[in-house]
KOLLO-838612 format. One record per residue (C-alpha): residue number from 1; residue in one letter; chain; x, y, z. Coordinates in nm, 2 decimals, always signed. Layout:
+------+------+-------+--------+--------+--------+
| resi | resn | chain |     xx |     yy |     zz |
+------+------+-------+--------+--------+--------+
|  NUM |    A |     A |      X |      Y |      Z |
...
+------+------+-------+--------+--------+--------+
END
This chain:
+------+------+-------+--------+--------+--------+
| resi | resn | chain |     xx |     yy |     zz |
+------+------+-------+--------+--------+--------+
|    1 |    M |     A |  +1.88 |  -2.11 |  +1.10 |
|    2 |    T |     A |  +1.75 |  -1.79 |  +1.26 |
|    3 |    S |     A |  +2.00 |  -1.58 |  +1.07 |
|    4 |    I |     A |  +1.90 |  -1.75 |  +0.74 |
|    5 |    K |     A |  +1.53 |  -1.68 |  +0.80 |
|    6 |    G |     A |  +1.62 |  -1.32 |  +0.89 |
|    7 |    F |     A |  +1.82 |  -1.28 |  +0.57 |
|    8 |    F |     A |  +1.52 |  -1.39 |  +0.36 |
|    9 |    R |     A |  +1.28 |  -1.17 |  +0.55 |
|   10 |    G |     A |  +1.50 |  -0.88 |  +0.47 |
|   11 |    K |     A |  +1.50 |  -0.97 |  +0.11 |
|   12 |    T |     A |  +1.12 |  -0.98 |  +0.08 |
|   13 |    K |     A |  +1.02 |  -0.68 |  +0.29 |
|   14 |    L |     A |  +0.76 |  -0.43 |  +0.16 |
|   15 |    Q |     A |  +0.92 |  -0.18 |  -0.08 |
|   16 |    P |     A |  +0.90 |  +0.20 |  -0.07 |
|   17 |    I |     A |  +0.69 |  +0.18 |  -0.39 |
|   18 |    W |     A |  +0.39 |  +0.14 |  -0.16 |
|   19 |    I |     A |  +0.43 |  +0.49 |  -0.02 |
|   20 |    F |     A |  +0.42 |  +0.61 |  -0.38 |
|   21 |    V |     A |  +0.11 |  +0.40 |  -0.45 |
|   22 |    I |     A |  -0.07 |  +0.54 |  -0.15 |
|   23 |    A |     A |  +0.03 |  +0.89 |  -0.24 |
|   24 |    I |     A |  -0.10 |  +0.88 |  -0.59 |
|   25 |    F |     A |  -0.41 |  +0.70 |  -0.48 |
|   26 |    I |     A |  -0.50 |  +0.98 |  -0.24 |
|   27 |    F |     A |  -0.40 |  +1.24 |  -0.50 |
|   28 |    F |     A |  -0.63 |  +1.11 |  -0.78 |
|   29 |    S |     A |  -0.91 |  +1.05 |  -0.53 |
|   30 |    F |     A |  -0.92 |  +1.43 |  -0.48 |
|   31 |    M |     A |  -0.86 |  +1.51 |  -0.85 |
|   32 |    S |     A |  -1.14 |  +1.31 |  -0.99 |
|   33 |    E |     A |  -1.48 |  +1.23 |  -0.84 |
|   34 |    Y |     A |  -1.50 |  +0.90 |  -1.03 |
|   35 |    F |     A |  -1.16 |  +0.76 |  -0.91 |
|   36 |    L |     A |  -1.29 |  +0.61 |  -0.59 |
|   37 |    S |     A |  -1.59 |  +0.44 |  -0.74 |
|   38 |    W |     A |  -1.59 |  +0.06 |  -0.71 |
|   39 |    G |     A |  -1.62 |  +0.03 |  -1.08 |
|   40 |    N |     A |  -1.31 |  +0.23 |  -1.14 |
|   41 |    I |     A |  -1.11 |  +0.04 |  -0.87 |
|   42 |    T |     A |  -1.19 |  -0.29 |  -1.02 |
|   43 |    N |     A |  -1.12 |  -0.15 |  -1.37 |
|   44 |    I |     A |  -0.77 |  -0.07 |  -1.25 |
|   45 |    L |     A |  -0.72 |  -0.43 |  -1.13 |
|   46 |    V |     A |  -0.85 |  -0.56 |  -1.46 |
|   47 |    Q |     A |  -0.63 |  -0.33 |  -1.67 |
|   48 |    T |     A |  -0.32 |  -0.42 |  -1.48 |
|   49 |    S |     A |  -0.39 |  -0.79 |  -1.46 |
|   50 |    T |     A |  -0.22 |  -0.87 |  -1.79 |
|   51 |    I |     A |  +0.10 |  -0.69 |  -1.72 |
|   52 |    G |     A |  +0.08 |  -0.80 |  -1.35 |
|   53 |    L |     A |  +0.06 |  -1.17 |  -1.43 |
|   54 |    I |     A |  +0.37 |  -1.16 |  -1.65 |
|   55 |    A |     A |  +0.55 |  -0.94 |  -1.38 |
|   56 |    L |     A |  +0.50 |  -1.22 |  -1.13 |
|   57 |    G |     A |  +0.71 |  -1.46 |  -1.33 |
|   58 |    M |     A |  +0.95 |  -1.19 |  -1.44 |
|   59 |    T |     A |  +1.02 |  -1.11 |  -1.07 |
|   60 |    L |     A |  +1.16 |  -1.46 |  -1.02 |
|   61 |    V |     A |  +1.37 |  -1.44 |  -1.34 |
|   62 |    M |     A |  +1.51 |  -1.10 |  -1.24 |
|   63 |    I |     A |  +1.59 |  -1.20 |  -0.88 |
|   64 |    N |     A |  +1.79 |  -1.48 |  -1.05 |
|   65 |    G |     A |  +1.99 |  -1.21 |  -1.23 |
|   66 |    N |     A |  +1.83 |  -1.28 |  -1.57 |
|   67 |    I |     A |  +1.57 |  -1.11 |  -1.79 |
|   68 |    D |     A |  +1.32 |  -1.22 |  -2.05 |
|   69 |    L |     A |  +1.24 |  -0.99 |  -2.34 |
|   70 |    S |     A |  +1.03 |  -1.24 |  -2.52 |
|   71 |    V |     A |  +0.72 |  -1.23 |  -2.29 |
|   72 |    G |     A |  +0.53 |  -0.98 |  -2.51 |
|   73 |    A |     A |  +0.57 |  -1.20 |  -2.82 |
|   74 |    T |     A |  +0.48 |  -1.51 |  -2.62 |
|   75 |    L |     A |  +0.16 |  -1.34 |  -2.50 |
|   76 |    G |     A |  +0.07 |  -1.25 |  -2.86 |
|   77 |    L |     A |  +0.13 |  -1.61 |  -2.98 |
|   78 |    A |     A |  -0.07 |  -1.76 |  -2.69 |
|   79 |    A |     A |  -0.36 |  -1.52 |  -2.76 |
|   80 |    S |     A |  -0.37 |  -1.62 |  -3.13 |
|   81 |    L |     A |  -0.35 |  -1.99 |  -3.05 |
|   82 |    A |     A |  -0.63 |  -1.95 |  -2.80 |
|   83 |    V |     A |  -0.86 |  -1.78 |  -3.05 |
|   84 |    G |     A |  -0.74 |  -1.94 |  -3.37 |
|   85 |    L |     A |  -0.79 |  -2.30 |  -3.26 |
|   86 |    Q |     A |  -1.13 |  -2.26 |  -3.11 |
|   87 |    D |     A |  -1.31 |  -2.41 |  -3.41 |
|   88 |    I |     A |  -1.13 |  -2.74 |  -3.34 |
|   89 |    S |     A |  -1.17 |  -2.75 |  -2.96 |
|   90 |    M |     A |  -1.18 |  -2.48 |  -2.69 |
|   91 |    T |     A |  -0.99 |  -2.71 |  -2.45 |
|   92 |    L |     A |  -0.73 |  -2.78 |  -2.72 |
|   93 |    A |     A |  -0.70 |  -2.41 |  -2.79 |
|   94 |    I |     A |  -0.63 |  -2.31 |  -2.43 |
|   95 |    A |     A |  -0.40 |  -2.61 |  -2.37 |
|   96 |    A |     A |  -0.20 |  -2.52 |  -2.69 |
|   97 |    A |     A |  -0.17 |  -2.16 |  -2.58 |
|   98 |    L |     A |  -0.05 |  -2.24 |  -2.23 |
|   99 |    G |     A |  +0.17 |  -2.51 |  -2.36 |
|  100 |    A |     A |  +0.34 |  -2.28 |  -2.61 |
|  101 |    G |     A |  +0.43 |  -2.04 |  -2.33 |
|  102 |    I |     A |  +0.58 |  -2.33 |  -2.12 |
|  103 |    V |     A |  +0.78 |  -2.46 |  -2.42 |
|  104 |    L |     A |  +0.91 |  -2.12 |  -2.52 |
|  105 |    G |     A |  +1.01 |  -2.05 |  -2.16 |
|  106 |    A |     A |  +1.18 |  -2.39 |  -2.14 |
|  107 |    I |     A |  +1.37 |  -2.32 |  -2.46 |
|  108 |    N |     A |  +1.49 |  -1.98 |  -2.34 |
|  109 |    G |     A |  +1.60 |  -2.13 |  -2.01 |
|  110 |    L |     A |  +1.77 |  -2.43 |  -2.17 |
|  111 |    I |     A |  +1.97 |  -2.21 |  -2.42 |
|  112 |    V |     A |  +2.08 |  -1.97 |  -2.14 |
|  113 |    W |     A |  +2.17 |  -2.27 |  -1.93 |
|  114 |    K |     A |  +2.37 |  -2.47 |  -2.19 |
|  115 |    T |     A |  +2.54 |  -2.18 |  -2.37 |
|  116 |    G |     A |  +2.61 |  -1.94 |  -2.09 |
|  117 |    V |     A |  +2.51 |  -1.65 |  -2.32 |
|  118 |    N |     A |  +2.35 |  -1.35 |  -2.14 |
|  119 |    A |     A |  +1.97 |  -1.40 |  -2.11 |
|  120 |    F |     A |  +1.92 |  -1.05 |  -2.25 |
|  121 |    I |     A |  +2.07 |  -1.16 |  -2.59 |
|  122 |    I |     A |  +1.89 |  -1.49 |  -2.60 |
|  123 |    T |     A |  +1.55 |  -1.36 |  -2.52 |
|  124 |    L |     A |  +1.59 |  -1.06 |  -2.75 |
|  125 |    G |     A |  +1.65 |  -1.32 |  -3.03 |
|  126 |    A |     A |  +1.35 |  -1.52 |  -2.91 |
|  127 |    M |     A |  +1.13 |  -1.20 |  -2.90 |
|  128 |    L |     A |  +1.21 |  -1.14 |  -3.27 |
|  129 |    G |     A |  +1.17 |  -1.50 |  -3.37 |
|  130 |    V |     A |  +0.84 |  -1.56 |  -3.19 |
|  131 |    R |     A |  +0.70 |  -1.24 |  -3.32 |
|  132 |    G |     A |  +0.79 |  -1.34 |  -3.67 |
|  133 |    L |     A |  +0.64 |  -1.69 |  -3.62 |
|  134 |    L |     A |  +0.32 |  -1.52 |  -3.49 |
|  135 |    F |     A |  +0.29 |  -1.32 |  -3.82 |
|  136 |    V |     A |  +0.35 |  -1.64 |  -4.02 |
|  137 |    Y |     A |  +0.08 |  -1.83 |  -3.82 |
|  138 |    T |     A |  -0.18 |  -1.55 |  -3.84 |
|  139 |    G |     A |  -0.10 |  -1.44 |  -4.20 |
|  140 |    E |     A |  -0.08 |  -1.09 |  -4.06 |
|  141 |    Q |     A |  -0.46 |  -1.11 |  -3.98 |
|  142 |    S |     A |  -0.66 |  -1.06 |  -3.66 |
|  143 |    F |     A |  -0.85 |  -1.36 |  -3.52 |
|  144 |    Y |     A |  -1.20 |  -1.32 |  -3.36 |
|  145 |    A |     A |  -1.34 |  -1.55 |  -3.10 |
|  146 |    S |     A |  -1.61 |  -1.79 |  -3.23 |
|  147 |    N |     A |  -1.69 |  -1.93 |  -2.89 |
|  148 |    F |     A |  -1.91 |  -1.68 |  -2.70 |
|  149 |    A |     A |  -1.84 |  -1.85 |  -2.37 |
|  150 |    F |     A |  -1.47 |  -1.77 |  -2.42 |
|  151 |    S |     A |  -1.53 |  -1.40 |  -2.48 |
|  152 |    D |     A |  -1.80 |  -1.38 |  -2.20 |
|  153 |    F |     A |  -1.55 |  -1.52 |  -1.95 |
|  154 |    G |     A |  -1.32 |  -1.22 |  -2.00 |
|  155 |    M |     A |  -1.60 |  -0.99 |  -1.90 |
|  156 |    S |     A |  -1.75 |  -1.20 |  -1.62 |
|  157 |    S |     A |  -1.76 |  -1.13 |  -1.25 |
|  158 |    I |     A |  -1.80 |  -1.32 |  -0.93 |
|  159 |    G |     A |  -2.01 |  -1.10 |  -0.71 |
|  160 |    P |     A |  -1.86 |  -0.75 |  -0.73 |
|  161 |    M |     A |  -1.52 |  -0.87 |  -0.85 |
|  162 |    P |     A |  -1.42 |  -0.92 |  -1.21 |
|  163 |    V |     A |  -1.29 |  -1.27 |  -1.27 |
|  164 |    L |     A |  -0.97 |  -1.14 |  -1.43 |
|  165 |    A |     A |  -0.89 |  -0.94 |  -1.12 |
|  166 |    I |     A |  -0.96 |  -1.24 |  -0.90 |
|  167 |    I |     A |  -0.73 |  -1.46 |  -1.11 |
|  168 |    F |     A |  -0.45 |  -1.20 |  -1.08 |
|  169 |    L |     A |  -0.48 |  -1.16 |  -0.71 |
|  170 |    V |     A |  -0.49 |  -1.53 |  -0.65 |
|  171 |    C |     A |  -0.17 |  -1.57 |  -0.86 |
|  172 |    V |     A |  -0.01 |  -1.29 |  -0.65 |
|  173 |    L |     A |  -0.08 |  -1.48 |  -0.34 |
|  174 |    I |     A |  +0.05 |  -1.81 |  -0.48 |
|  175 |    M |     A |  +0.37 |  -1.66 |  -0.61 |
|  176 |    H |     A |  +0.43 |  -1.47 |  -0.29 |
|  177 |    L |     A |  +0.41 |  -1.80 |  -0.10 |
|  178 |    V |     A |  +0.63 |  -1.97 |  -0.35 |
|  179 |    L |     A |  +0.90 |  -1.70 |  -0.32 |
|  180 |    T |     A |  +0.89 |  -1.67 |  +0.06 |
|  181 |    R |     A |  +0.78 |  -2.02 |  +0.18 |
|  182 |    T |     A |  +0.95 |  -2.27 |  -0.05 |
|  183 |    S |     A |  +1.30 |  -2.40 |  -0.11 |
|  184 |    H |     A |  +1.26 |  -2.29 |  -0.47 |
|  185 |    G |     A |  +1.20 |  -1.93 |  -0.35 |
|  186 |    R |     A |  +1.51 |  -1.94 |  -0.12 |
|  187 |    N |     A |  +1.72 |  -2.08 |  -0.40 |
|  188 |    T |     A |  +1.60 |  -1.80 |  -0.63 |
|  189 |    F |     A |  +1.75 |  -1.54 |  -0.40 |
|  190 |    A |     A |  +2.06 |  -1.75 |  -0.34 |
|  191 |    V |     A |  +2.13 |  -1.80 |  -0.71 |
|  192 |    G |     A |  +2.08 |  -1.43 |  -0.79 |
|  193 |    G |     A |  +2.28 |  -1.31 |  -0.49 |
|  194 |    N |     A |  +2.58 |  -1.54 |  -0.51 |
|  195 |    P |     A |  +2.59 |  -1.81 |  -0.78 |
|  196 |    E |     A |  +2.93 |  -1.95 |  -0.67 |
|  197 |    A |     A |  +2.81 |  -2.00 |  -0.31 |
|  198 |    S |     A |  +2.49 |  -2.16 |  -0.45 |
|  199 |    I |     A |  +2.69 |  -2.41 |  -0.65 |
|  200 |    D |     A |  +2.88 |  -2.50 |  -0.33 |
|  201 |    A |     A |  +2.55 |  -2.54 |  -0.15 |
|  202 |    G |     A |  +2.44 |  -2.80 |  -0.41 |
|  203 |    I |     A |  +2.19 |  -2.59 |  -0.60 |
|  204 |    R |     A |  +2.17 |  -2.68 |  -0.97 |
|  205 |    L |     A |  +2.19 |  -2.33 |  -1.12 |
|  206 |    G |     A |  +2.09 |  -2.42 |  -1.48 |
|  207 |    R |     A |  +1.79 |  -2.64 |  -1.39 |
|  208 |    H |     A |  +1.68 |  -2.38 |  -1.14 |
|  209 |    M |     A |  +1.69 |  -2.09 |  -1.38 |
|  210 |    M |     A |  +1.52 |  -2.30 |  -1.65 |
|  211 |    I |     A |  +1.22 |  -2.35 |  -1.41 |
|  212 |    N |     A |  +1.19 |  -1.97 |  -1.36 |
|  213 |    F |     A |  +1.19 |  -1.92 |  -1.74 |
|  214 |    I |     A |  +0.92 |  -2.18 |  -1.77 |
|  215 |    I |     A |  +0.72 |  -1.99 |  -1.50 |
|  216 |    V |     A |  +0.74 |  -1.66 |  -1.67 |
|  217 |    G |     A |  +0.66 |  -1.82 |  -2.01 |
|  218 |    F |     A |  +0.35 |  -1.98 |  -1.85 |
|  219 |    F |     A |  +0.23 |  -1.65 |  -1.70 |
|  220 |    A |     A |  +0.29 |  -1.47 |  -2.04 |
|  221 |    A |     A |  +0.07 |  -1.73 |  -2.21 |
|  222 |    L |     A |  -0.19 |  -1.71 |  -1.94 |
|  223 |    A |     A |  -0.20 |  -1.33 |  -1.98 |
|  224 |    G |     A |  -0.24 |  -1.38 |  -2.35 |
|  225 |    V |     A |  -0.54 |  -1.62 |  -2.31 |
|  226 |    L |     A |  -0.71 |  -1.39 |  -2.06 |
|  227 |    L |     A |  -0.64 |  -1.07 |  -2.26 |
|  228 |    S |     A |  -0.78 |  -1.24 |  -2.58 |
|  229 |    S |     A |  -1.08 |  -1.35 |  -2.38 |
|  230 |    Q |     A |  -1.14 |  -1.00 |  -2.26 |
|  231 |    M |     A |  -1.11 |  -0.86 |  -2.61 |
|  232 |    G |     A |  -1.29 |  -1.15 |  -2.79 |
|  233 |    A |     A |  -1.00 |  -1.13 |  -3.04 |
|  234 |    S |     A |  -0.63 |  -1.14 |  -3.10 |
|  235 |    T |     A |  -0.40 |  -0.95 |  -3.33 |
|  236 |    P |     A |  -0.04 |  -1.02 |  -3.45 |
|  237 |    N |     A |  +0.08 |  -0.71 |  -3.27 |
|  238 |    L |     A |  -0.08 |  -0.80 |  -2.94 |
|  239 |    G |     A |  +0.17 |  -0.77 |  -2.65 |
|  240 |    R |     A |  +0.41 |  -0.55 |  -2.83 |
|  241 |    D |     A |  +0.62 |  -0.34 |  -2.58 |
|  242 |    Y |     A |  +0.46 |  -0.54 |  -2.29 |
|  243 |    E |     A |  +0.81 |  -0.65 |  -2.19 |
|  244 |    L |     A |  +0.91 |  -0.29 |  -2.12 |
|  245 |    W |     A |  +0.60 |  -0.23 |  -1.91 |
|  246 |    V |     A |  +0.66 |  -0.55 |  -1.72 |
|  247 |    I |     A |  +1.03 |  -0.48 |  -1.65 |
|  248 |    T |     A |  +0.94 |  -0.13 |  -1.54 |
|  249 |    A |     A |  +0.68 |  -0.26 |  -1.29 |
|  250 |    V |     A |  +0.92 |  -0.51 |  -1.15 |
|  251 |    V |     A |  +1.20 |  -0.26 |  -1.11 |
|  252 |    L |     A |  +0.97 |  +0.00 |  -0.96 |
|  253 |    G |     A |  +0.87 |  -0.28 |  -0.71 |
|  254 |    G |     A |  +1.23 |  -0.29 |  -0.59 |
|  255 |    T |     A |  +1.37 |  -0.59 |  -0.77 |
|  256 |    K |     A |  +1.74 |  -0.53 |  -0.86 |
|  257 |    L |     A |  +1.86 |  -0.57 |  -1.21 |
|  258 |    T |     A |  +2.17 |  -0.74 |  -1.07 |
|  259 |    G |     A |  +1.96 |  -1.01 |  -0.90 |
|  260 |    G |     A |  +1.94 |  -1.14 |  -0.55 |
|  261 |    Y |     A |  +1.68 |  -0.90 |  -0.42 |
|  262 |    G |     A |  +1.30 |  -0.85 |  -0.48 |
|  263 |    S |     A |  +0.96 |  -0.94 |  -0.37 |
|  264 |    I |     A |  +0.62 |  -1.03 |  -0.52 |
|  265 |    L |     A |  +0.45 |  -0.77 |  -0.30 |
|  266 |    G |     A |  +0.69 |  -0.50 |  -0.43 |
|  267 |    T |     A |  +0.61 |  -0.61 |  -0.78 |
|  268 |    L |     A |  +0.24 |  -0.58 |  -0.70 |
|  269 |    G |     A |  +0.31 |  -0.22 |  -0.59 |
|  270 |    G |     A |  +0.49 |  -0.15 |  -0.91 |
|  271 |    V |     A |  +0.21 |  -0.29 |  -1.12 |
|  272 |    L |     A |  -0.05 |  -0.09 |  -0.93 |
|  273 |    A |     A |  +0.16 |  +0.23 |  -0.95 |
|  274 |    I |     A |  +0.15 |  +0.20 |  -1.33 |
|  275 |    G |     A |  -0.22 |  +0.12 |  -1.34 |
|  276 |    I |     A |  -0.32 |  +0.40 |  -1.10 |
|  277 |    L |     A |  -0.11 |  +0.66 |  -1.29 |
|  278 |    R |     A |  -0.25 |  +0.56 |  -1.63 |
|  279 |    N |     A |  -0.61 |  +0.55 |  -1.50 |
|  280 |    G |     A |  -0.59 |  +0.86 |  -1.29 |
|  281 |    M |     A |  -0.43 |  +1.07 |  -1.56 |
|  282 |    N |     A |  -0.69 |  +0.94 |  -1.81 |
|  283 |    L |     A |  -0.97 |  +1.05 |  -1.58 |
|  284 |    M |     A |  -0.80 |  +1.39 |  -1.56 |
|  285 |    Q |     A |  -0.80 |  +1.39 |  -1.94 |
|  286 |    V |     A |  -0.42 |  +1.42 |  -1.95 |
|  287 |    P |     A |  -0.28 |  +1.30 |  -2.29 |
|  288 |    A |     A |  -0.16 |  +0.94 |  -2.27 |
|  289 |    F |     A |  +0.20 |  +1.01 |  -2.37 |
|  290 |    Y |     A |  +0.25 |  +1.22 |  -2.05 |
|  291 |    V |     A |  +0.21 |  +0.89 |  -1.85 |
|  292 |    L |     A |  +0.52 |  +0.76 |  -2.04 |
|  293 |    V |     A |  +0.71 |  +1.08 |  -1.95 |
|  294 |    V |     A |  +0.61 |  +1.05 |  -1.58 |
|  295 |    L |     A |  +0.70 |  +0.68 |  -1.56 |
|  296 |    G |     A |  +1.03 |  +0.73 |  -1.74 |
|  297 |    V |     A |  +1.13 |  +1.00 |  -1.49 |
|  298 |    I |     A |  +1.02 |  +0.79 |  -1.19 |
|  299 |    L |     A |  +1.20 |  +0.48 |  -1.32 |
|  300 |    I |     A |  +1.53 |  +0.66 |  -1.38 |
|  301 |    S |     A |  +1.50 |  +0.83 |  -1.04 |
|  302 |    V |     A |  +1.44 |  +0.50 |  -0.86 |
|  303 |    L |     A |  +1.75 |  +0.35 |  -1.03 |
|  304 |    I |     A |  +1.97 |  +0.64 |  -0.95 |
|  305 |    I |     A |  +1.85 |  +0.65 |  -0.58 |
|  306 |    D |     A |  +1.90 |  +0.27 |  -0.56 |
|  307 |    K |     A |  +2.25 |  +0.30 |  -0.70 |
|  308 |    K |     A |  +2.35 |  +0.58 |  -0.45 |
|  309 |    V |     A |  +2.20 |  +0.40 |  -0.15 |
|  310 |    N |     A |  +2.34 |  +0.06 |  -0.23 |
|  311 |    A |     A |  +2.68 |  +0.16 |  -0.37 |
|  312 |    P |     A |  +2.88 |  +0.02 |  -0.08 |
|  313 |    S |     A |  +2.71 |  -0.32 |  -0.08 |
|  314 |    T |     A |  +2.75 |  -0.34 |  -0.46 |
|  315 |    K |     A |  +3.13 |  -0.29 |  -0.43 |
|  316 |    E |     A |  +3.13 |  -0.56 |  -0.16 |
|  317 |    V |     A |  +2.96 |  -0.81 |  -0.39 |
|  318 |    R |     A |  +3.20 |  -0.74 |  -0.67 |
|  319 |    I |     A |  +3.49 |  -0.81 |  -0.45 |
+------+------+-------+--------+--------+--------+
END
């Protein structure tokens, strides 16, 4: 039992990304007099909350050895449902939005489970299909919130903390506990690390992976509801390319593309690294496309270093 606990502690330890987060935090605090202001710190949390929420679910899916490319389209559909159905009922609108995310996640997981086709291909098709469905539903038009309480919620605060930032941080805590303190979390590592051994241990791989796809679908929908609340509107293109930002954040946080390794705290570090870079470079009036260049270089460097450092263990797993 001790060895098993030690194994999972090793799988969830803090990632080196936090060294990078601290470094750029210190760097930008010297480069801009506005960076350390409380308003700017909370602004970073709010700006990263959308990508961050999806990244929480994506972490579980990727530790499983899968991936979900449909999260951006799911976000867009949920946002349009949340805004578009407000005239009928605000409760119905939010329930429909979150329900759509859960259903789409379940469909993705079920197809991957029953067909055995790579999740990359399945969710790529889902991304295209859901985005097309979104354009059909909206008629290629933007929707605007008719309920002022809904749009006010996205801009509200509890004390000095924005509500969106609080929701994000609470979800981080919950998902960290799920991954490190529950049997589902332990099974997530086991399935991603060694599927054959997991089957021998009595873990139902298909059902387990389906649950994680449902979780990421729910978080994508929740992100869509909160983002549309913050904007007071939704557009058919909302969430486009979010899947790339999310996957980048999760990989920067130390989760392996091959599965079996990762942590929620590492993902939080990856999300904050992206948010701090974008915010800090914006305060320095650096053109936005340079952020993409920097992140691209960092991501490729992380993957190369990880490949070099873990080459022996990778060969061992293949054997």
